[in-house]
N, C-alpha and C positions, 0 to 999 in steps of 0.2 A: 774473618768476615769477608764475604764475597762483595766485589765492587758494585756500586750502584751508579758509577760515574758515566755510563753511556748516555748518549743524548736521548734515546728513547728507552724507557725502562722495559726490560724483558718481562715476559708473562709471569715467571716465577716470582720476580721481585714485586710485581703488582699484587700478586696473591698474598705475599708475605706482608705487604703494607696493609692490605685489607684485613687480614687476621689480626695484625697488631693494633689496628684502629678499633676493632671490636673489643679487644682486650683492654685498651686504654679507656674505652667508654663504659666498661663494666659489663658488657654483654657476656663475656667469658671471664669468670672470676679466678683468682689465684687458687691453685689446687684443683681446679675443675678439669676433668678430662674432656677434651673436645673430640671432634670426629676423627676417625682413623683415616689412613691415607686413601683407602679405596673410596670412602664416603666423600672425602674432600675432592678427590679427582672427579667424581661424578658431579659434585656441587659446582665446581668451577669449570667443568667440561674440558679438562686437560688430562694429559697422560700422568700415570703414577710417578714417572721420573720428574716431571715438572713440580708435582707436589713435594716430592722428596727434596728437591733443591730449595723450595720455599721454606720447608720445615727446618732444613739444615741452616738456612740463613737466620731463622728465628731462634734456633737453638744456640748458634754461635754468638748471638747478641744477648743471650740470657733471658729471652722472653718465654720460651717453652722448654720443656724437657721431653725428649723423644726416647722412649724405652721399649725394647722388644717385649712383646707380650703384655705390655701395659698400655701403650698408645701415646698420645700427645697430651701432656698435662701443662696447664698454664703455670708458669713459674714466677713471673714478676710483671706487675702492671707498670711500675716505674720504668723498667727496662723498655717496655713497649712505648711509653711516652717519650723516652730519650731517643729511641730508634726513629720514631715519627718526626721528632724535632730535627734530627740529623737529615732525614729524607727531605724535610721541608727546606732546610738550608741548601741542600744539594740542588733542589728544584729551583730555588731562587738563583743560584749560581748558573744553572743551565739556562734559565730564562735570560739572565744578564748576558751570558756568552752569545746566545742566539741573537739578542738585540744588537750586541756589539758587532757581530759578523754581518748582520743586515746593514748597519750603518756604514761599516767599512766598504761593503759592496756598493752602497749608494754613493759614498764619497768618491769611489773610483769612477763610478758612472758620471757623476757631476764633473769631476776633474777632466774626464775625457770630453764631455760636452763643452766645457770651458775652453780647453785647448783647441778643439775643433772650431769654436766660434772665434777665438782669437786669431787663428790662422786665416779664417775667412775675412775677418776684419782687416788684417794686415794686407791680404791680397787686394781687397777692395780699396784700401787706402792708397796703396802703391799705384793701382790702376787710375784712381782719381787724380793722384799727384802727377802721374804721367800725362793725363789729359789737361790738367789745369796749370801745371807748373813744369819747369824744366830744370835739369841739373846742369850747373855751370862749374867749370874749373877756372879759378882765377889765381894767378901767381902774384904774390905780394912783392912789389918792387922795393928796392932800398929807399926810394923817395916817398913811399906810401906814408900818409899821415897816420896810418893805423899801427905802424911799427912801434913796439914797446907798450902798446895799449892792450888791456884785457878786452875780451868780448863784451863785458858789461860796460866798460868805459867807452868802447867804440859805439855802443847803442845800435849794433848792427840790425837787429830785428826791428827795433822801434823805428829806425830811419828808412829801412828798405822793405819791411814786411817779408823778409826772406829768412831762411834758416840755414846755418852752417851745419851740414851733416857730418863733416869730417875735415881734418887738416892733415895733409901729407907734409912731413917734415924730415928731411935727411934720411929718406928711405923708410921711415916709420909712419904709421897711420894712427892718428888720434880720432877715435870714433866718438861721436856725440860729445864734443868738447864742452867743458864746464864754463860757466860765466867768468871765472877767474883765469882762464887760459889766456896767456899773453901772445899776441900776434908777433911773429918774427919775420924779418926780411927773408925772402925765398920760400916762405910757406906757400903751399897750394891749397886754396880754400875750395872745398866741394860744397857748393851752395845750391839749395833748392829755392828757386825764385819764379814768380809769375813772369811770363814773357814780357809784359809791358813794363816791368821794373828792372829788366836786365841792364839797361844803360845806367840807371841810378845806382845799381849795385857796383858796377865797374867804377863809376865816378867816386863812390865812397871809398873803395879800396885803394885805388891808385890815381884818382883824379883824371882818369882817361875814359874815353867812350868805349863801349863794348865793341868787340870785333865781330863782324858779321860772318 
């Protein structure tokens, strides 16, 4: 049987489906001789080769019998019904595939828009942060009251309104440290703080005033 799996049905397959539909409806009865190839070619306004391919498809599926000198005879109404059912299933699959491809393209477009908007948001956030806040580097002295405390225990953000962006420790960088990260002597805190709270931040870390 020739494949009907292409996205757009070829002309011969469309003709085969039309003839099978007429047989399934009883317009052409079993044993009845239907039009010859030339007549069918004129009826559907296609070439004899296209009709030949359509009839070959119908014959391969047991719907008609094509015999030289006899013509095209309807062989089985049930075969026509089964053929149409299969075509219907294939059409459903094609529709689902088309819808899936459309959704995947739409998803890619949305993801691209989301990524673009996120980048714009990050750029804007950093620009605003640069305008409204400053990044400070504060080394934790051995005498700091924060040594041995976690960020949560130090209540750094609650007391200063500032954010620890990272911690440099022994040549390594801890980005976006978690609340349970313990502060150690010698740590360098990278802090994002409003300018007016700069001295308060230094006082909390080491009990000393900020360096100008």
